[in-house]
N, C-alpha and C positions, 0 to 999 in steps of 0.2 A: 834661388833668386836673390840678387843683390841690387839694391837701389841706392842712388845718391840723393840726399835731401839737402837742398841749398837753403839754409836759413841761419840767421844770427841768434835766434831764440832757442835755447836748449829745451825749454818747456814745449815749444812747438814740435821740435824734433822728437821728443819723447811721445807726444800725442800721435804723430804720424806713425811712429813705430808700433804703437798700441793698436793701430787700425788694421794691422796685418797679422797673419799667423806667426807663431813664435819661430818657425824655421826660416823665415825671411831674414836676410842680412841687410844692414843699413850702414851708411857712412854719412857723416855730416860734413858739409862744405860750408864755411861761414862767409864766403864772399863770392860774388858772381864771376870775378876775374879768374878764379881757380877752376871754373867748371870745365873749360875746354881741355886743359892739360889732364884733368882727372878722367875725362872720357876718352882720351886718345889711345889708351891701352886696352880698350874694350873690357874693362873690369866690371862695369855696371851694365845692367840690362834695361835700366830706365832712370829718368831724372825727374825729381819732383822739386819745383822751384817755388819758394815762398814769395808771393806777390808783394809782400811788405818790404822786400829788398830794395825796391825802387818804385817811384811814382810813375816812371816811364817804362813800360814793358819792353819797348824796343831797345832801349839802352841797357837793360838789365842783362841781356844775353845776345849781343849782336853777332857773336862768332860761332853760333851753334846751328846755323841754317843748313849745314851739310853733315850734321851728326848722323849716327847710325842707330840711335836709340830714341824711343818716344819721350816727349817732353810734356809733363803735366804741371800746369800752373795752379797752385791752390791758395786759398785765402784771398781770392780776387774780389775786388769791390764790384758791386752791381752797377757798373757804369759802362754804357755802350762803348765809350771811347777807349777805356782800358781793355775791354774784350776785343775790340777791333785791333788795337795795337799788339795784343798778345798773339792774335792769329797771324798778323803780319810778321811777327817774329818767329813764326813756325811752331806755335804751341799746338799740341795734338789734343789735349783735353784741358778744360778750364773748370775748376771747382770753386764755386762762389761762396762768399760769406752768407750766413753763418756756416762754418765748416762742419760737415756731417761725416762721421767716421765711415759709415757704410758707403756713402757716395764716393768718398775719396778712394776707398778700396776697390769698388766696382769699376770706377772710371779708369783707374790705373790698370786693372786687369784687361779692360776693353782696349786700352791703348797698346798694351803689350801684345795682345792677341792680334790686333789689326796690323801691327808692324810685322809680326811673324807671318801672317797670311799674305801680306803684300810681297814679302821676300820669296814665298813659295808659290805665288799665284801663277807665274809663267815658268815653265821648264826652260824655255828658250830665253837666253839672257841677252840676245841681240835682235834688233829689228832694223831692217834696212828699207829705205824708200827714196826714190829720186837720187840725190847726191848725199843723203844723210844716212849715217849708221849710228844707232844708239846702243851703248853698252850699259846694261842694267847694273852689273856688278860695280863698275867704276863710276857710274852715274856721269858718263861723259858722252858727248856727241861729236862724231867726226864728220866734217863736211869735206867731201871728196871733190877734187877739181873736175872740170868738165872734160879734160883730156889727159893723156898719159903724162904729159909734161907739166900739167897744172898741179900746184902744191895742194896738200891736204892741210886742214886746220882742225884742231881739237878745241872744243868749247866745253867748259865745266859749268854746269848749272847748280843752283842750290837743290837740295833734296826735293823741295816742294815743286820747284820749276820743272825738274826732271820728271817727277811723278805726273804732272799735268801733260807734258809732252809725250811721255810713254803711253798714257791712257788714250791720247788722241791718235798716236802712231799705230797702236795695235789694231785699230779699226778705222783706217783712213776712209774718208767718204761718208762715214756715219757720224752723226752729231752726238755729242754728250751734253745732257741738260746741265744747266747751272746747278740745280739741286743735286743731281747725281755727283758732280764734281765736289760740291761742298760737303756732301755726306761721306763720300769715299775718302777724301783727302784731308778734310778738317773735322769730320764727325760732328758737323754743325748744320744749321739751317742756312739756306741761301740768303735770307734777308739779313743775317748777321755777317756772312762772309762776302756778300756781294761786291763791295768796293775793293776788298783785299784780293778777291779772285780776278777782278778786272786789272789790277796792278800787276799780278803775276802773269796774266796772259800778255799784257803789254811788254813785260820784260822778256818773256820767252820769244815773242815776235821779234823784238829788237836784237837780242843776242843771236838768234838763229837766222835772222834776215828772212823771216817767213811772212813777208808782206806781198809776195808775188814776183819779185825780181829774180828769185832763184827757181821759179817754176812751182813753188810750194807756198801755200798761205794758210794761216789759221783764220778761218772765217767766222765771224760772229753771226749767228742766226737770231735775229731780233726776237726777244721774248722767249727764246727756247734754250740756246746754249752755244756751243762752239764745235767747229768741224774742221778737220785737216783735209785740204784739197790739193791735188796736183793739177796744175793748169798749164796750158801750152805757152811757149815762150812768146808767141805773138800776142796772146791775150795778156800776158804779164806786162809786155811792153806798152800795150794800150792803157 
């Protein structure tokens, strides 16, 4: 197992390394701008980001929303705003101050395991419904035209957006609770993820045109969760 640790503080890097077994390998990246290139070659299986790199979690790693490895933010302040911004930036785990060695190790293992399970959760890598086809491997969605002559278009979502759409698509007509989505995709509680989840649902609706005009909509079930519905064109027009 090889992990990338993004921190400018060499003492922090040494502490993180001491939290894991000796057979684990680590590489230190001293600036957030170098994270995306370092992860492009699939050299690492996880990324640990020192929250002290930036006061703004969103600006610290804006280009990693489509990454293929889990992201663990550590040394995070106990501030709801920072936690919310970290989740918006697609953090999978957040380890708060004061930093505990056991917690950092266990949360990292949990994130790694969850990523691995999500990759193996479904043997089928494609789901099709209405005029949409989801490709799990490429994390893309193809919107097919309504006729032979109509053009196809491909939409690429962020990893989190695709995960939400995939979860709704494998069980169309069945609602997913807000707490279930928050737990499965963010490993957090709905009261923390709430606003972030709503923003992700809004973006998926907008990118995929799932507000009814295509015969498909993501419906919010008040106080419960979200559901993917196929509706008639006449109903959609209304």
